[in-house]
N, C-alpha and C positions, 0 to 999 in steps of 0.2 A: 505494499500500498504507499502511495506518495503522500509523505507529510507536507502538512500546509501550516503557515504561522501568518501572524498579522501582517509582518513586514511584505510578505510575498503579495499580499493583496494590494498594497499601495502601487506596485509597479504597473505600468502599462500593459494591458492584456494581450498577449500575442493571439489570442483566439478571439478578440474583438472582432466583429463582422463589418465595422464601419472602417473605411480607407483612412488609414492615419496618413497626414499630409507627407511625412518624410518616404513613406512607402509607396506614394503614388507614382513616382518615375519607373520604380521596380515593376510594379504591378502592370503599367501602360506598357511596358517593352514585352511583355508575356501575352498581351491581349491577341487572340486570333483575328484575323483581317477579313474572313470570309465565312460564309454558313457551312463550307464543307469543312473548315478548320475547327468550327467550334463544336464543341464536345457536349451530348446531352440535350434535354429539351427537344426530343425529335418531334413530338406532335405540334410545338410551336415553329420550329423550322420547316415542317411541311407545309403548314399554313402560310408562312413568311413567303417561301419559294413561289407559291403559286401566285399570290398576290403581287409580289415584285414582278414576276413575268408578266402579268395581266397587264400592270401599269405600263411596263417598258413598250408591249404592244401597241396600247393606246397612245404611247408618248405622252402620258400624264404623269404628275406627282401622286405618289401612294397617299391613301387615306391616312387621317391621323391615327397615331398608335398609341394606346397606353400599356405600359409595361408593369407589373406588380408582383411583390414577393419580397421575402426577407433580403437584408444587405448582402452583397458579394456573391450574388447568384448569377450575375452578368447583365444587369440592365444597361449598364452605361456601354459595355463591350457590344451588346447587342444594336444599341443605337448607332454607333460607329460602322458596324458590319453592315447595317441597312443602307446606310449612306454609301458605303463603298459599292453594295451591290447596285445601287441605281447611279452610281457614278455623279454622286452629287456632293456638295460641300456641306459640312456641318457645323452648325454655329451652336455653343454650349452655355447654357445659363441654368440658375436655379429657383425656387420659388421664392427663398428668403433673399436672393439677390434683386429681385424686380420690387424694389420698394415704392417707385412712383410710376404713375402712367406713363409718364415720359420715357421710363427706362425700357418699358415694353415696346412703346411706339419706335423708339429709336433703333430696337433691334428689328422689328417687324419691316420697317421702311428700308432696311438696307440688305433683305433678303433677295436672292435673285431666283428666277424661275427654276423649280425643282429642288432648292435647298431644303435642308433638314434643320428644323431647330427642335435641340434637345433641352427640356425642362426637368432637371433633377429635382426631386422633393418637391412635385408639382402640389401636393396636399398643403404645403407651406405658403403658397400665394395667396395674397389677401383678396378681398371680395372684389375691391375696386379695380385691381388688375384683371380679375377673372372676368369681369363683365365686359371689359374692353376686349378679352381674347374671344368672347362669343362671335361676334361678326367676322371677326379675321379668320377664325376655323370655319365658318360656315359659308362666307359671302366673297373671301380674300379681300375685306375692307376693314379699313380703320375709321372709327366713328370718333370724333375729337369735338369736344366742346369749347366753342370759341367766346370769350365775354363772360360776364357774369350778370345775376340777376334777370329782369324782364328782357333786356337785349341779348341774352345769351341766345347761341344757336349752334346746331350740330353741323360739323363740316365732315364729309365722307371722302375717305382718300383710298384710292385702289392699291391693293397690293397685288404683288406677283404670287402665282400659284407654288404654295409651298406645303411641307409635311411637318406637323408637330409630333414629336415622339415625347410623350410624359412618362416619367418615372417615379414610382411611390412605394412605400413600403406599409402604407396605411390607407387602403383602398376604400376603407369606410369614413375615412375623412374628406373624401372628394364629394362636393355637391354634386347631386344628380344631373342638374343641367350641365355642369362641366363633364362629367363622365359620359353622358349620352351622346357627346359632340365627337367622341374617339370612334372611328369606324372599325376598330379593331382593338381589342381587349384582350391580353395574354397574361396568364399567372405562370411565373418561374417557380420551378419546383425545387425541392432539395434534391441533390444528386444521389446516384446508386454509387457503392464503391468501386465497382469497375469502370464507370465514368471518371470519378476522380484520379484512377490510377492511369488512365489514358491521358488526362490533363497533365498529371505529373511527369509523364514521359515525354510528352511534348516540350513543357517547361524546362526539364532537365537538357534536353537536346538545344533548346534556345541559350541556355547556360553554359553550354559545352561542359557538361558533367555527365559522366555514366552513373545511372541510376539502378542500383539492384532491384530486381522485380520485388523481392521480400521486403526489401527497404519501402520500396514505393507503397506495397500493402499496409505497412506499418505506419507511413505518414496519412495514408488515405482513412485509415480507421480511427484516426485522432482529430480530424479536421471537421467534424461537425457537419460533414457532407457538403461543404462548402468551399468552391474552387479558390475563393480569396484567401481564406485561411490556409488551404492546402499548399498555395504558392508560398506564403508567407513561412510557413513551417519547413518547406522544403529549402528556403533560403538560410533558416537559422540552422538546420541539420547539416548543410552545406558548410557553412562557415565552422561549425564545430567539427566536423570531418577534416577540413583543411589545417585547422590549428592542432586539434589532438591525434589525428591518424594521418597526417600527410596526405589528405584528399581521398583516402579509402573510404568507402561508403557501403556498408551491407545493413543486415537488418538488426543485427546487436548494437552497431554503433548508430543508427537511427534510433533505437530505443534509448541509448545513453543519452542522447542529445535532447530528446522529447522528455525524458525523466527529469533531466537537469532544468527544463523549461516548467516542470511541475504539471505537465499535461498527461494525464493518465491514459490507460488504453481503449478508453471510451470517449475522449476528446474532452474531459472534465478537467479544468484548472484549479488552482488554489482557490479563488475567489468562488467557484461552484461548490466545491466541496465544504469550504467554511459556512455558506449558508445553509447546507444540509445538516452540518454539525451543529450549528447554532438550534436548527429547527429540532433536531434529535435531543440534543444535551439540555437546553434550556426549556424547551417547550414541550418535551417528551413526545416529540414526533408531530405535535398537532393534533387535531387542527388548530391553527392560528390566524388571526387576522392580519392582512398584508400590512398594515401600519405598524403592528406591533413586531412583525418580523423585520420590517425594515429598521426599526429603533434597535433590535437585537443584534443585527448584523452590521450596523451603522452604514447602510446603503440606502440610497433613494428609493422610494417606492418605484418611481418610474423606471430605475436602473434592473430591479428585480423584475417588474413586468416585461420590459423590452428585451432585456438583454439574458438573464439567468432562466426566467421561468419557460420560455419557449423550448429551449434545449432540455432543459429537465422533464418538462411533460412529454417531449417527444420521445424521451428514453423510459419513460414510465416511473420515474424518481420522484415525481410530485403528482398530488392530485388538488384539483380544486373543489371544494365542497361548500355547501350553504353556509359553514360555520369558519372557512378559512382554508389556509393551505396545510396540507398533510404530507408527511413523509411516507412513502410506499415501502413494502418488505424489499423490493428490490434496492432502493436507497439504502437500506440497513446493512443489507449484505454487501454493497460496493464498498461501503465504507468500514466494514468489518466488525458490524454490531450485531447483537443477536436482536433479530426481530420481535417484537412485544407479541404475546400470543393473542389471536384474533378474539375479540368479545363475542 
């Protein structure tokens, strides 16, 4: 069993699905450039291929596309790939970056025929921006209010035909009018282990390193079925192998490196295990309210809900009950505790 302590929890989490700023150049260098290179999400790729070919035959831009799913599954990568497949330029922005109507108007008015506008975290866009986006998406027009008071009037400016690709981790936070304006809506799912292994082999090739198949399986089993985390772990394991073993990398060395990072064989890190330990040791396994659990772990409620809980629920280590969160028998066994007798 991998031990955890309070100091470890303060370190940045290797298994955080959000892209850290310092990791972005590394991750961008490993991105596939075409649908053929993109591993996994087969149903999504089949649909996209059909609609891309149809749009190319008609010599029209693609319909607007909405991609949703957990962080690190490939939404940004797919936006770039779609633009590549359409031989289009891609402009990138995000919901929080569009603070004023003028910000959006400047971007839209500079788009050329067929360009792709990728809006990340589109659920964080404010309502005033969203309302300006409606006519742009439907009619390729920008409605601007000129003047104030009784003399105010609306000026409509025509735009070139373009494609918006929106990405969100929280589909439920999108308003229905905005969601309905996307012609295609796709969910990205967690990857299968064999798909992660293929992604790792491709990444290793791009990094000019040899990846033992068993070492790849070891990394794949600990990456939370998320390509971004898999590539991040591959980088850390490579660094460990270069420093400690002159670059040699096999299953045993991969396990050494991942154990050093306190990531166990199921992908739990020190912070995950600490949450379960607090739930079991201090609250007898629950059920316990989320606010109380947050106080006991010194974590924010949002951190538990958005980062820890989805993976622990997926593993079957945590239960949501009407009375609160509860550790399961599997959680007890994973941490080496005797599970309580069922009442």
